[in-house]
C-alpha positions in Angstrom: 23.8 11.2 8.0 21.2 13.3 9.9 18.3 15.1 8.3 20.0 18.3 9.3 23.1 17.3 7.4 21.0 16.4 4.4 19.2 19.8 4.4 22.4 21.8 4.7 24.5 20.0 2.1 26.2 22.3 -0.4 25.1 22.0 -4.0 28.7 22.3 -5.3 29.3 20.1 -8.3 31.4 17.1 -7.4 34.7 16.7 -9.2 35.1 13.6 -11.4 38.5 13.3 -10.0 38.4 11.2 -6.8 40.1 13.8 -4.7 39.3 13.8 -1.0 37.0 16.8 -1.2 35.3 15.7 -4.4 34.8 12.2 -3.1 33.2 13.4 0.1 30.9 15.8 -1.7 29.7 13.0 -4.1 29.2 10.6 -1.2 27.2 13.1 0.8 24.9 13.9 -2.1 24.2 10.2 -2.7 23.5 9.8 1.0 21.2 12.8 0.9 19.3 11.2 -1.9 19.1 7.9 -0.1 17.7 9.4 3.1 14.6 10.8 1.4 12.3 8.2 -0.1 11.5 10.6 -2.9 14.1 8.5 -4.8 11.8 5.5 -4.7 9.3 6.9 -7.2 11.9 8.5 -9.5 13.3 5.8 -11.8 16.2 8.0 -13.0 17.4 8.0 -9.3 16.6 4.4 -8.7 18.6 3.5 -11.9 21.5 5.7 -10.7 21.8 3.7 -7.5 21.4 0.4 -9.4 24.2 1.4 -11.8 26.7 1.8 -8.9 26.6 -2.0 -8.5 23.7 -3.9 -10.2 24.4 -7.2 -8.5 24.7 -5.9 -5.0 21.7 -3.7 -5.6 19.5 -6.7 -6.3 21.0 -8.7 -3.4 20.4 -5.8 -1.0 16.7 -5.6 -1.8 17.2 -2.3 -3.7 18.4 -0.5 -0.5 20.6 2.5 -1.4 21.8 3.0 2.2 23.0 -0.6 2.4 24.6 -0.3 -1.0 26.4 3.0 -0.1 27.5 1.4 3.2 29.7 -0.9 1.2 31.7 2.0 -0.4 34.1 4.5 1.0 33.8 7.9 -0.5 37.0 7.3 -2.5 35.8 3.9 -3.9 32.4 5.5 -4.8 34.1 8.3 -6.6 36.2 5.9 -8.6 33.1 3.9 -9.5 31.3 7.1 -10.4 34.1 8.0 -12.8 34.0 4.6 -14.4 30.2 4.8 -14.9 30.1 8.5 -15.6 27.7 9.1 -12.7 28.7 12.5 -11.5 26.4 14.6 -13.6 23.5 12.2 -12.9 24.1 12.5 -9.1 24.1 16.3 -9.3 21.0 16.4 -11.5 19.1 14.1 -9.1 20.2 16.1 -6.1 19.2 19.4 -7.7 15.8 17.9 -8.6 15.2 16.8 -5.0 16.0 20.3 -3.7 13.7 21.9 -6.3 10.9 19.5 -5.3 11.3 20.2 -1.6 11.4 23.9 -2.0 8.5 24.2 -4.5 5.7 26.5 -3.1 3.2 26.7 -6.0 1.7 23.3 -5.3 -1.9 22.1 -5.8 -2.5 22.3 -2.1 -1.3 25.9 -1.8 -4.2 26.9 -4.0 -6.8 24.4 -2.8 -6.0 23.7 0.9 -4.7 26.9 2.3 -6.6 26.4 5.6 -4.3 23.5 6.4 -1.3 25.7 6.5 0.1 25.7 10.1 -2.4 22.9 11.1 -1.5 19.8 9.1 -3.3 16.5 8.7 -2.1 13.8 11.0 -2.5 10.5 9.1 -2.5 7.4 11.3 -2.0 3.9 9.8 -0.8 0.6 11.3 1.4 0.0 8.3 3.1 2.0 5.5 4.2 0.2 2.3 6.6 2.7 0.7 9.3 0.5 -0.8 10.5 -3.1 -0.6 13.6 -2.1 1.3 11.4 -1.0 4.2 9.5 -4.1 5.5 7.0 -2.3 7.7 4.0 -3.4 5.6 2.1 -6.6 4.9 -0.1 -5.8 1.9 -2.9 -3.7 0.5 -3.6 -1.4 3.5 0.1 -0.6 3.9 0.7 0.1 0.2 -2.4 2.3 0.2 -1.0 4.3 3.1 2.3 4.6 1.4 0.7 5.8 -1.8 -1.5 8.2 0.2 1.5 10.0 1.8 3.4 10.0 -1.5 0.6 11.8 -3.3 0.1 14.2 -0.3 3.8 15.0 -0.8 3.4 15.5 -4.6 0.3 17.7 -4.1 1.9 19.7 -1.3 -0.8 18.7 1.2 0.5 19.5 4.7 0.4 16.0 6.1 2.3 14.1 8.7 2.3 10.3 8.9 2.1 8.3 12.2 2.8 4.6 12.3 4.7 1.9 14.1 8.3 0.7 13.5 8.3 -3.1 13.1 11.9 -4.3 13.6 11.1 -7.7 12.1 8.3 -6.4 9.8 6.0 -8.9 8.2 7.4 -12.4 7.6 9.5 -13.7 4.8 7.7 -16.5 3.0 9.2 -19.8 1.8 7.4 -23.0 0.6 8.7 -26.3 1.8 9.0 -29.4 -0.3 5.3 -30.1 0.2 4.3 -26.6 -0.9 3.3 -25.5 2.6 4.0 -21.9 3.6 6.8 -21.4 6.2 7.4 -18.1 7.9 10.7 -16.5 8.8 11.2 -13.2 10.7 14.4 -11.3 10.2 15.7 -8.4 12.2 16.0 -5.2 10.2 19.1 -3.2 10.9 18.2 0.4 11.7 21.5 1.7 10.4 20.5 0.5 6.9 17.2 2.4 6.9 16.6 6.1 6.1 15.4 6.9 9.6 16.8 8.8 12.6 15.5 9.6 16.1 12.8 12.3 16.1 13.7 15.2 18.4 11.7 17.7 20.3 12.0 21.4 20.5 15.0 21.1 22.9 16.8 18.8 20.4 16.6 15.7 22.5 15.2 12.4 21.2 11.5 11.9 21.9 10.1 9.1 24.0 6.4 8.9 24.9 4.9 7.3 27.9 1.5 5.6 28.1 0.0 4.5 31.4 -1.9 1.3 31.7 -3.4 -0.5 34.8 -0.4 -2.9 34.9 2.4 -0.4 34.3 3.8 2.1 31.9 4.5 1.6 28.2 7.4 3.6 26.6 7.9 4.2 22.9 10.7 6.1 21.1 9.9 7.9 17.9 11.7 7.6 14.5 11.6 10.1 11.7 11.5 9.1 8.0 11.3 11.6 5.1 8.9 10.7 2.2 9.3 13.6 -0.2 7.8 16.6 1.6 6.0 14.4 4.2 7.5 13.5 7.6 6.6 10.0 8.7 7.0 9.3 12.4 7.2 5.6 13.6 6.8 4.6 17.2 9.1 1.8 18.6 8.7 0.0 21.9 12.1 -1.5 21.9 13.4 0.9 24.5 15.1 0.6 27.9 12.5 0.9 30.7 10.0 -1.4 29.0 9.5 -5.0 30.2 11.1 -7.6 27.9 7.7 -8.6 26.5 6.9 -5.0 25.8 10.2 -4.4 24.1 9.0 -7.0 21.6 5.6 -5.3 21.2 6.3 -3.6 17.9 8.7 -6.1 16.5 6.2 -7.9 14.3 3.3 -6.6 12.1 0.0 -8.3 12.9 1.6 -10.8 15.2 0.7 -12.1 18.7 -2.6 -12.4 20.5 -5.4 -9.9 21.3 -3.5 -8.4 24.2 -0.5 -7.7 21.9 -2.9 -6.2 19.3 -4.6 -3.8 21.8 -1.2 -2.7 23.1 0.0 -2.0 19.6 -3.1 0.0 18.9 -2.7 1.8 22.2 0.8 2.8 21.2 -0.3 3.8 17.7 -3.3 5.9 18.7 -2.6 7.3 22.2 1.2 7.2 21.7 0.9 8.8 18.2 -1.1 11.8 19.5 1.4 12.2 22.4 4.3 12.1 19.9 2.7 14.9 17.9 2.4 17.0 21.1 6.1 16.3 22.0 7.0 17.4 18.4 5.2 20.7 18.8 2.7 19.7 16.1 -0.9 20.9 16.5 -2.8 19.1 13.7 -5.9 20.6 12.2 -7.2 17.1 11.2 -6.8 13.6 12.5 -7.2 11.0 9.8 -7.6 7.5 11.2 -6.9 5.0 8.4 -8.8 2.0 9.7 -9.8 1.3 13.4 -6.3 0.5 14.6 -5.6 4.0 15.6 -9.1 4.9 17.0 -7.8 5.3 20.6 -6.0 8.4 19.4 -8.9 10.9 19.5 -9.5 9.9 23.2 -6.0 11.2 24.0 -6.7 14.3 21.9 -9.9 14.8 24.0 -7.8 14.5 27.2 -5.4 17.1 25.9 -8.2 19.5 25.0 -9.8 19.1 28.4 -6.5 19.8 30.1 -5.4 22.7 27.8 -8.8 24.5 27.5 -10.7 23.4 30.6 -13.4 21.8 28.5 -15.9 19.2 29.7 -15.5 15.7 28.3 -18.6 16.1 26.1 -17.5 19.5 24.7 -14.0 18.3 24.1 -15.2 15.1 22.3 -17.4 17.2 20.1 -14.5 19.5 19.2 -12.1 16.6 18.5 -14.7 14.6 16.5 -15.3 17.6 14.3 -11.8 17.5 13.0 -11.5 13.7 12.8 -11.8 11.7 9.6 -12.3 8.0 9.8 -11.7 5.5 6.9 -13.0 1.9 7.1 -11.7 -0.7 4.8 -13.4 -3.9 6.0 -16.7 -5.1 4.5 -17.3 -8.1 6.9 -18.1 -7.9 10.6 -15.4 -10.4 11.5 -12.7 -8.2 10.1 -13.1 -5.4 12.7 -11.0 -5.5 15.9 -13.0 -6.2 19.0 -11.7 -6.5 22.6 -13.4 -7.6 25.8 -14.0 -5.1 28.6 -11.1 -6.5 30.7 -8.5 -5.7 28.1 -10.0 -2.3 27.5 -10.0 -1.3 31.2 -6.5 -2.6 31.6 -5.2 -0.4 28.8 -7.5 2.6 28.8 -8.3 2.7 32.5 -5.8 5.5 33.4 -6.9 7.6 30.4 -10.5 7.0 31.4 -9.7 8.3 34.9 -8.3 11.5 33.4 -11.3 11.9 31.1 -13.6 11.7 34.1 -15.9 9.1 32.6 -17.1 5.7 33.9 -16.2 2.3 32.7 -19.7 1.9 31.2 -19.4 5.2 29.4 -16.1 4.3 27.9 -17.4 0.9 26.8 -20.4 2.5 25.2 -18.2 4.4 22.9 -17.1 1.1 21.3 -20.5 -0.6 21.3 -23.4 -0.5 18.8 -25.9 -1.3 21.5 -24.6 0.9 24.3 -26.7 -1.0 26.9 -25.5 -4.5 26.0 -22.9 -5.4 28.6 -22.0 -8.5 26.7 -21.0 -6.7 23.5 -17.3 -6.4 23.1 -15.5 -3.0 22.4 -15.2 -2.5 18.6 -12.5 -0.2 17.3 -14.5 0.6 14.1 -17.5 1.7 16.3 -15.2 3.9 18.3 -13.8 5.4 15.1 -17.2 6.2 13.8 -18.4 7.7 17.0 -15.3 9.9 17.4 -15.4 11.3 13.9 -17.7 13.6 11.9 -16.3 12.5 8.5 -16.4 8.8 7.8 -15.9 7.0 4.5 -15.6 3.6 2.9 -13.1 3.0 0.0 -15.4 2.4 -3.0 -18.9 3.1 -3.9 -20.1 -0.5 -3.4 -18.2 -0.6 -0.1 -20.0 2.5 1.0 -23.4 0.8 0.5 -22.1 -2.3 2.4 -20.7 -0.1 5.3 -23.9 1.9 5.6 -25.9 -1.4 5.8 -23.4 -3.0 8.3 -23.4 0.0 10.7 -27.0 1.2 10.2 -28.1 0.1 13.7 -25.8 2.8 15.1 -28.2 5.3 13.7 -31.7 3.7 14.3 -33.5 6.9 13.5 -32.1 7.1 10.0 -32.8 5.3 6.8 -29.9 3.2 5.6 -29.2 5.6 2.7 -28.8 8.4 5.3 -26.2 6.7 7.5 -23.3 9.2 7.6 -20.7 7.0 5.9 -19.7 8.2 2.5 -17.0 6.9 0.1 -13.8 7.9 -1.5 -12.5 5.2 -3.8 -8.9 4.1 -3.4 -6.2 5.0 -5.9 -2.6 4.2 -6.6 0.5 6.4 -6.8 1.2 6.5 -10.5 5.0 7.3 -10.4 5.6 4.4 -8.0 3.9 1.7 -10.1 4.5 3.0 -13.7 7.3 1.1 -15.5 9.9 3.6 -16.7 9.6 2.2 -20.2 5.8 3.0 -20.2 6.6 6.4 -18.6 9.0 7.2 -21.5 6.2 6.4 -23.9 3.9 8.7 -22.1 6.6 11.4 -22.0 6.8 11.2 -25.8 3.0 11.5 -26.4 1.5 13.3 -23.5 1.7 17.1 -23.0 4.9 18.5 -21.4 4.6 18.6 -17.6 1.9 15.9 -17.5 3.1 14.2 -14.3 1.7 16.8 -11.9 -1.7 16.4 -13.6 -2.0 12.6 -13.3 -5.3 13.1 -11.4 -6.9 14.9 -14.3 -8.8 13.0 -17.0 -7.8 15.1 -20.0 -4.1 14.1 -19.7 -4.8 10.4 -20.2 -6.8 10.8 -23.4 -3.5 11.3 -25.3 -2.9 7.5 -25.0 -5.2 7.3 -28.1 -2.6 9.2 -30.1 0.1 6.6 -29.5 0.9 4.3 -32.4 -0.6 0.8 -31.5 2.7 -0.9 -32.6 4.7 1.3 -30.2 2.4 0.5 -27.3 2.5 -3.2 -28.0 6.3 -3.2 -28.3 6.6 -1.5 -25.0 4.2 -3.9 -23.3 6.1 -6.9 -24.7 9.4 -5.5 -23.5 7.9 -5.3 -20.0 6.5 -8.8 -20.4 9.9 -10.2 -21.2 11.3 -8.5 -18.1 8.6 -10.2 -16.0 9.3 -13.6 -17.4 13.0 -13.3 -16.9 12.3 -12.3 -13.3 10.0 -15.3 -12.9 12.6 -17.7 -14.2 15.3 -16.3 -11.8 13.0 -16.5 -8.8 11.6 -20.0 -9.5 15.1 -21.4 -10.2 16.2 -20.0 -6.9 13.2 -21.5 -5.1 14.0 -24.9 -6.7 17.6 -24.8 -5.6 16.7 -23.8 -2.1 14.4 -26.8 -1.8 17.1 -29.1 -3.2 15.2 -30.2 -6.2 16.8 -32.0 -9.1 18.9 -30.5 -11.8 16.2 -31.4 -14.3 13.6 -29.4 -12.5 16.0 -26.4 -12.0 16.8 -26.5 -15.7 13.1 -26.5 -16.6 12.6 -23.5 -14.3 15.3 -21.6 -16.3 13.1 -22.1 -19.4 9.8 -21.5 -17.7 7.1 -19.4 -19.5 6.9 -18.4 -23.1 6.7 -14.7 -24.0 4.3 -15.5 -26.9 1.7 -17.0 -24.6 -1.2 -15.1 -23.1 0.0 -14.5 -19.5 -2.4 -14.1 -16.6 -1.2 -12.7 -13.2 -2.7 -13.3 -9.8 -1.0 -11.6 -6.8 -2.6 -10.8 -3.5 -3.2 -12.0 0.1 -4.4 -15.6 0.0 -7.5 -15.1 2.1 -10.1 -17.7 1.3 -12.7 -15.2 0.1 -10.2 -14.1 -2.7 -10.7 -17.7 -4.1 -7.2 -18.2 -5.6 -8.3 -21.7 -6.7 -11.4 -20.6 -8.6 -9.6 -21.0 -11.9 -9.2 -24.8 -11.2 -12.8 -25.5 -10.3 -13.2 -27.6 -13.5 -9.8 -29.1 -13.9 -10.4 -30.6 -17.4 -11.7 -27.3 -18.7 -8.8 -25.2 -17.5 -6.4 -27.7 -18.9 -8.0 -27.4 -22.3 -7.7 -23.6 -22.1 -4.1 -23.6 -21.0 -3.0 -26.2 -23.5 -4.8 -25.0 -26.6 -2.2 -25.6 -29.2 -3.1 -22.5 -31.2 -3.9 -20.1 -28.3 -2.0 -21.3 -25.2 -2.3 -19.6 -21.8 0.0 -19.4 -18.7 -0.6 -18.2 -15.2 1.7 -16.6 -12.6 0.6 -16.7 -8.9 2.1 -14.9 -5.9 0.8 -14.1 -2.4 1.0 -14.8 1.3 -1.5 -16.2 3.8 -1.6 -14.8 7.4 0.5 -17.1 9.6 -2.7 -18.2 11.5 -4.8 -18.7 8.4 -4.6 -22.4 7.8 -7.2 -22.5 5.0 -5.3 -19.7 3.2 -2.1 -21.7 3.5 -3.8 -24.8 2.0 -4.9 -22.7 -1.0 -1.2 -21.7 -1.5 -0.2 -25.4 -1.2 -2.8 -26.4 -3.7 -1.7 -23.8 -6.2 2.0 -24.2 -5.7 1.8 -28.0 -6.1 0.1 -27.8 -9.5 3.6 -27.4 -10.9 4.1 -31.1 -10.3 1.1 -32.1 -12.5 2.5 -33.1 -15.9 -0.4 -31.3 -17.6 0.4 -28.0 -16.0 4.2 -28.1 -15.9 5.5 -25.0 -17.5 2.1 -23.3 -17.5 1.9 -22.4 -13.8 4.4 -20.6 -11.6 4.2 -19.6 -8.0 6.5 -16.8 -6.9 7.4 -16.9 -3.2 7.6 -14.0 -0.8 5.2 -11.6 -2.4 6.2 -8.0 -1.7 6.3 -4.6 -3.5 9.1 -5.8 -5.7 7.3 -8.9 -6.9 4.0 -6.9 -7.3 5.8 -4.3 -9.4 7.1 -7.0 -11.8 3.8 -8.7 -12.1 1.6 -5.6 -12.7 4.0 -4.2 -15.2 4.3 -7.3 -17.3 1.2 -9.4 -17.3 -1.4 -9.4 -20.2 -4.3 -9.9 -17.8 -4.7 -9.2 -14.1 -7.1 -11.7 -12.5 -9.2 -10.8 -9.5 -12.0 -13.1 -8.4 -13.0 -12.5 -4.8 -16.4 -13.5 -3.5 -18.5 -10.4 -4.0 -19.0 -8.0 -2.1 -16.0 -8.8 0.1 -13.4 -6.8 -1.8 -13.7 -3.3 -0.2 -11.7 -1.7 -3.0 -8.6 -3.5 -4.2 -5.8 -1.6 -5.9 -3.5 -4.1 -7.6 -5.6 -4.0 -10.7 -5.3 -0.2 -10.8 -1.5 -0.6 -10.9 -1.8 -3.0 -13.9 -3.9 -0.4 -15.8 -1.0 2.1 -15.8 1.2 -0.4 -17.6 -1.3 -1.6 -20.2 -2.5 -4.8 -18.4 -6.2 -5.6 -18.7 -8.3 -6.4 -15.7 -10.5 -9.5 -15.6 -12.4 -9.2 -12.4 -15.5 -9.8 -10.4 -17.6 -6.6 -10.3 -16.6 -5.8 -6.8 -14.7 -2.9 -5.2 -13.1 -0.4 -7.6 -13.8 -2.5 -10.7 -17.6 -2.2 -10.1 -17.1 1.5 -10.8 -14.5 1.2 -13.5 -15.7 -1.5 -15.9 -17.6 -0.1 -18.9 -17.6 -3.0 -21.3 -14.7 -1.7 -23.4 -11.8 -1.4 -21.0 -11.4 -4.9 -19.6 -13.4 -8.0 -18.7 -16.0 -8.7 -16.1 -16.7 -12.0 -14.3 -20.4 -12.4 -13.6 -23.0 -9.7 -13.5 -22.5 -8.1 -10.2 -24.7 -10.5 -8.2 -24.2 -13.1 -5.5 -26.3 -16.0 -4.4 -27.1 -16.5 -0.7 -25.4 -19.9 -1.0 -21.6 -19.4 -1.4 -21.2 -22.7 -3.2 -23.7 -21.6 -5.9 -21.9 -18.3 -6.1 -18.6 -20.0 -6.6 -20.0 -22.3 -9.3 -21.6 -19.5 -11.2 -18.5 -17.3 -11.0 -16.2 -20.2 -12.1 -18.5 -20.8 -15.1 -18.4 -17.1 -16.0 -14.6 -17.0 -15.7 -14.2 -19.9 -18.1 -16.7 -18.3 -20.6 -14.8 -14.9 -20.4 -11.5 -16.7 -21.0 -12.8 -18.8 -23.9 -15.1 -16.3 -25.6 -13.5 -12.9 -25.0 -9.9 -12.9 -23.6 -8.2 -15.6 -25.6 -9.8 -14.7 -29.0 -9.0 -11.0 -28.5 -5.4 -11.6 -27.6 -4.7 -14.0 -30.5 -6.6 -12.2 -33.2 -3.7 -10.5 -35.1 -3.5 -8.4 -38.2 -0.9 -8.8 -41.0 1.6 -6.9 -38.8 1.1 -9.3 -36.0 -0.8 -6.8 -33.9 -3.8 -7.7 -31.8 -5.7 -4.5 -32.7 -8.8 -5.2 -30.6 -6.7 -6.0 -27.6 -4.6 -2.8 -28.0 -7.8 -0.8 -28.2 -8.9 -2.3 -24.9 -5.6 -1.3 -23.4 -6.0 2.2 -24.6 -9.5 2.4 -23.3 -8.4 1.0 -19.9 -5.7 3.6 -19.6 -7.8 6.6 -20.7 -10.8 5.7 -18.5 -9.1 4.4 -15.3 -5.5 5.8 -14.9 -6.6 9.2 -13.7 -9.7 8.2 -11.9 -8.0 5.6 -9.8 -4.8 7.5 -9.0 -3.9 8.3 -5.4 -3.5 12.0 -6.6 -7.3 12.0 -7.3 -7.9 10.2 -4.1 -5.9 12.6 -1.9 -7.5 15.6 -3.7 -10.9 14.1 -2.8 -9.9 13.6 0.8 -8.5 17.2 0.9 -11.5 19.0 -0.5 -14.2 16.8 0.9 -12.8 15.9 4.3 -9.6 17.6 5.4 -10.5 21.2 4.5 -14.0 21.1 6.1 -12.6 19.3 9.2 -10.0 22.0 9.6 -12.6 24.7 9.5 -12.6 25.5 5.9 -15.6 25.6 3.5 -18.1 23.2 5.0 -19.6 20.4 3.0 -22.3 17.8 3.9 -20.8 15.1 6.1 -22.4 12.4 4.0 -19.9 12.9 1.2 -19.6 11.0 -2.0 -22.6 8.6 -2.0 
C-alpha cells in the first residue's frame, strides 16, 4: 500500500460481517496503521496487531506488515470477528488521523519560524522498532527517539539516514560462549517503506561523483508519525557490484567502505533533499558521520546564489547544528588524504578550493600535513551550534577540542550541551502507563517533558506501584526463561540444562539488569572482580540476588567478545548456576523487557567515557532504580535519594586503580544500601524505603531525561536561532 493510498483511505466503519467490501476496508485500515510507525509507541495498537495472531506476532519480530501478509482480507475479517477487533481497528485508525491532522502542537506556538523550512536531521542509524533492523545501539535508538518526539511536539523535521538491507548482525553464542555474527537479508516488502518520489512523481535516485566513478543511491520513504524519514540505498542498477553492497551492513567493512557510506549519507542526503523539493532551514548533524553534507549545501548555495566559497560556508554554517557523542579521541572517524581526495575531489573542484584548503577543514592543526582528516573537526568547523550530550560530556568535549580555538579559555570553547533523553511512550510499559493514567492529570502524555506532571507519582498507593512493578518483573523472567531455553536447544545442550533454564530466576530475588554494548570501557565484568565476594552477595540465604546480562560486541572487538564469553560461561559455574543469565541478540525488544522488569539497572563504565547513556533513563520510567558510576546523565540526575551511586565521581590516572576502587564501591553499595533496602519489608510485605526511592526516581528524572524535553531544548536553543529566529548565545547550556 502506498503512502497516497494510506492518506486517502475512507474512514467508513468496517462491517463485522466478512463481506468483500467490509473485509477490504478492514484490511486497508490495518495496512494504513502498519505503514506509519506511530503504532509502535501506542500499546493499544501494538496489542491489536498481537491479538490477530499472538504466536506469529512473536515469531515475526512484532512486524505488522509481515503478519498481515499472511492473511487475505477475508481471513482477517473472520479473525477480527472472532476476536471482536473491528471497533478497535476503527478507533486506532481514527486516532492516527486525528494525530496527523492536529495543528495546535507545541511547535506551532514555540517554533513558528521553522514552518516552511524544516530541520533536516542526519544520522547514520535510526532505532525505531525491533522489526526495522537499521540500528546497532545507543546512537540509533537516540535518533529514533528524537524523531518520535519531534513528531509528538509537531516540530517540522525530516530524517535522513541509510537503508541497511542486512542491518546490524544477529548474535549467537557458540558452545564455548564466543559471539558469532550472522547477517540476514531484510525483505523490503515486509517493511513500511516505499520509494521516495520527486515533484514529477518518479522515484528519486541521487548521483555522487568520486575520482574513481559515480555512486548512485535510491531513496526510500518511511513515515514515523508526522515525521518523514528518508533512507538512501546503494543497491541500485548502475553501481558496481561492490558499491551495491555499500549500504548493506551497518558499521561494516574497512575505512574505504566507511568514508563511502558517509559520503552517501552527507552529500547524498543533501542532494536527496534538493530532489524532494525540500529547502531546510536547519541542518542537524547527529555525530560526524554526516559532516560532508554541509559541503554539498555550500556547493548548492554557490551555484544558486553566485556566492563565494567563504560566504556560502558562512551562510550554511550559520544554520548547521552539530552534535558530538564521543568522549575519546579514538572514537572519531579519521581518514587519510588519499581517501578524502578520492571521494571529495570532484566536489572540491566545484567548490573552487585547493586540496590543502579542504584538508584544513578536517584538521585541528591546519598546517600539519601528517594529520588525518577528522569528521568531528569538520562538523565543528561547518556549524555555529555545537553540543555534547550531557553536562560532563560538554566539559570533556571542550577540553578535547580546545586546541581548535587557541585564543579562548577552555570554558569559552563554543561547545555546549543538551543532555540526551528517551521517548517515554516507546519505553513505558503499558501496565505502568495505566497506573499513570489513573493518578496523573487527564491529558498528561503531551506534557511528559514538564516536571509538574511527574510529581503525581507521590499520590500513588505504594502497594499499587509495587504490584505493578512485580507484574512487569514476572513478565521479564518469563521472557528470560523462554530465551535461555531456546538458546540451550540451539546449542544442543542436555535435557537437564534445558529443564533448568525453564525454571531459571526467582521473582522473589533482587534482580539486577545489565544491557548494553560490550565495549571494554563499560566493564561488564566489574561485578566479578572479587569472585568470592560476589558469590556471597548472590547466595545470601536471606537476601539472594540474581543478574541478567545482554549485549553485543562489535564484530572486530575481540576484547569485547572475550568479556561476553567470560560472562556467558559463568552459567557453568556450580556456584552461579541459576543466578546468572545471558540473553543473546540484544535489540530493542530485549532492552524493553529488561528495563521494564528489573529492580536495579547497573551501569559501571570507566568514568568519564560514557558520554550520556540512555538505557538507565528508560528503567526510570518503569520504576527500576539506577546503580551507576557518576558519569553521563547520571552525574546530573543522582541526588542521594533517587537511586545509587558507585564511587564519588572521580577517576585515578591509573585505570587499574580506578577499576579496583569502583569494584570496591560497587560491592559496598550492594551490601550496605541496595540489598538491605530491597529486603526491608513492613508487615504488608512492602519495601517502603525502596518504593520511596522508586517514586523519587520517577518524579526527579522522568521529565528531565525525556526526549520531549531534549527536543524542546534543541528547538528553542539551536533550531530556532539557526533558522533565523530569536538569537541566543552560541555557547548554549554550559
